[in-house]
Each structure stands twice: as C-alpha cells, then as structure tokens.
C-alpha positions, -999 to 999 in steps of 0.1 A, spaced: -180 187 -35 -170 168 -3 -141 146 -6 -133 115 13 -99 98 10 -94 61 29 -57 49 33 -49 12 40 -15 0 54 2 -29 45 8 -65 61 21 -70 95 22 -25 94 1 0 105 -14 37 96 26 48 103 34 35 67 12 58 48 16 90 76 42 110 53 18 111 24 -13 116 46 1 144 63 13 161 26 -24 154 19 -35 170 46 -15 203 44 -25 205 8 -62 195 6 -96 200 26 -105 160 22 -116 141 51 -88 112 54 -91 81 74 -67 59 84 -81 24 102 -58 -1 118 -65 -36 105 -73 -62 127 -40 -77 143 -25 -48 130 -5 -16 144 24 -10 167 17 -44 183 9 -71 162 -17 -99 173 -22 -115 142 -33 -151 155 -68 -171 140 -71 -140 118 -79 -140 84 -81 -122 49 -114 -119 49 -109 -100 87 -91 -75 70 -112 -66 35 -143 -64 59 -123 -40 81 -114 -21 53 -147 -25 39 -164 -14 72 -148 18 70 -152 25 31 -191 22 41 -188 48 70 -166 71 49 -193 69 19 -219 82 42 -199 113 55 -188 124 18 -199 126 -18 -170 108 -36 -141 86 -22 -105 81 -35 -88 50 -19 -49 49 -12 -33 14 -6 1 6 6 14 -30 -1 -14 -54 11 -38 -21 13 -34 -18 -26 -49 -52 -27 -72 -43 -4 -80 -13 -26 -87 -31 -55 -109 -54 -41 -131 -26 -28 -127 -11 -62 -149 -40 -78 -173 -38 -51 -183 1 -44 -183 31 -62 -149 46 -56 -138 75 -81 -101 65 -81 -72 46 -69 -37 51 -55 -16 21 -50 18 22 -30 40 -7 -36 11 -28 -42 15 -65 -33 0 -83 -62 34 -103 -65 59 -105 -36 92 -111 -22 119 -101 -47 147 -122 -35 169 -100 -54 171 -68 -35 160 -85 -2 197 -107 -1 213 -70 -5 192 -60 18 203 -88 42 241 -87 32 240 -53 47 228 -60 74 256 -86 75 280 -61 72 269 -37 101 267 -69 118 305 -76 115 314 -34 121 292 -39 156 264 -17 145 235 -37 141 213 -27 170 212 10 149 204 -5 119 166 4 112 157 -25 83 173 -49 112 146 -36 140 123 -39 116 126 -73 104 136 -87 139 102 -72 152 81 -89 124 94 -125 122 93 -124 160 52 -116 158 42 -133 129 25 -162 128 34 -186 96 -6 -189 92 -7 -153 89 16 -151 60 -6 -177 42 -35 -157 49 -20 -125 30 -11 -149 2 -43 -163 3 -59 -127 1 -37 -118 -33 -51 -146 -48 -87 -142 -38 -87 -106 -56 -59 -116 -85 -92 -128 -109 -108 -92 -106 -75 -69 -119 -87 -69 -152 -126 -50 -142 -110 -20 -128 -122 10 -149 -115 35 -124 -87 61 -131 -58 46 -108 -19 58 -104 4 29 -91 36 42 -75 64 20 -69 100 22 -60 129 0 -81 145 -11 -48 116 -29 -35 125 -56 -12 92 -72 -9 75 -62 -37 93 -69 -70 93 -37 -86 79 -55 -121 48 -59 -102 40 -24 -113 39 -23 -149 20 -62 -144 -8 -43 -126 -7 -17 -151 -11 -39 -179 -41 -60 -163 -62 -32 -158 -87 -23 -178 -90 12 -171 -77 38 -198 -69 65 -173 -37 50 -155 -2 65 -145 28 45 -134 54 63 -110 85 50 -104 109 56 -76 145 53 -89 156 47 -49 122 38 -35 123 10 -14 93 -9 0 83 16 25 78 41 -3 60 69 16 96 72 32 119 74 1 144 100 -2 124 111 -36 92 110 -22 82 147 -23 89 140 -63 56 115 -61 36 133 -34 33 163 -60 26 136 -87 2 113 -73 -18 145 -52 -21 163 -92 -37 127 -103 -63 128 -77 -72 166 -83 -71 161 -121 -107 166 -134 -119 137 -151 -121 146 -190 -156 151 -203 -163 126 -230 
C-alpha cells in the first residue's frame, strides 16, 4: 500500500521547522512526503492580508493532491500545523495524525520569560548577536503583522470545537520547556479527543521547535513506530 505523508509547519515558520523529522522519515521509509509552504510563510514572511482560511485551504489543496497519488495518508502537524491537521482529520479520510507542539493553547509565559532572561544575560555579556533564540524572535517580531497573529488565534478557535470528533489514531509529542505552547496542552488535547488509539510523548528537554530537541532521535523512533504499527483488528 502506497503511503503519503503531509507535513504542515507552524505560524510564521516554514518547512525547515519539520526538516529533521522529514529527513529521518525519508531515510527510514519509502513514503511520499510533502511539506508545503503555507501562504505568506517560509524564509521571508509576507503575512499581510492573509487569513486563517488561506492557510487551511492551502493545506487542504495539498492533501487532496496527495490523496490522488497514494492509497493512505498520514498527517504530521507542527504548532499551528497541528491545529490544521486536526481540521483536515475532521474533513478527509486520514489514517493517522502526529501532532508536534500542537498550538491548541499558546504562549506559555513562564518558559518565555526564562528564555527572555537568557537573552538578557547574553546582552550583558555582549553575546546577543550569537543567540539563536534572539535572532529567531527578532526576525518574527519585525515581520509579523498584528492582524496575522489574530488570524492564527482565530484559526485555533475555529478548530477547537471539533477536537472531540477525532476518532483516528493520534500521537502527540510535546516539549516540557516549550516557550510558546504550554506543555500541558498535549494532555488537554489527549483528553479531548475521542479516539481510543492515542499516545502522548514528552520531551524533557524539548522547547517549541521540538524537531530540534536534544532528545529528538528518541521520539523520532517512537513516532515512526506509531505510524508503522498496524491497527489492531476488531
């Protein structure tokens, strides 16, 4: 059976957010993997006048094309992409979901403050330009219109009423040091979803960009095992 995988990146991000996991899957499977860039996203952001519907429809169009080329589809969603994955699962025949740092709730202030403190320490030490976190936030702060952030939050509100309708197998992966999505979000989603086949994997050291966590190889293997596992016959 030919398998396709749709990978969906997060808000203000791009395919690079999922690249380490995508590379791992390419080495360990023969699946057809597609990683679209949502409208206005990628290395250079251009988010003016874009809506939640633009992002959902783009993912939807890619899914529909993929479904024409394969017999079964898995969807992997990171952050906002995890929410879009849930939206797609309610509308299309998808076999399994993997949700990475899914942004069903957002901005975890405690960890964000800790990250900002780390930036502040490096400012005092004159190392600010070397801080990857600072570079990431600076780039996004400059390029993200306020209206786009409201559209992201609106997307979450659009999809939230349907969490309880998810009946396909789901694997959730969440970093405990996530500065954007509270790590308790994964448990919240786990409890909300109706499916009986669900797994919850925590990364003790993982921050929001979970595909770049120090222990990513551990959960890469667990998530792949989940996807490869044959569904139990009733």
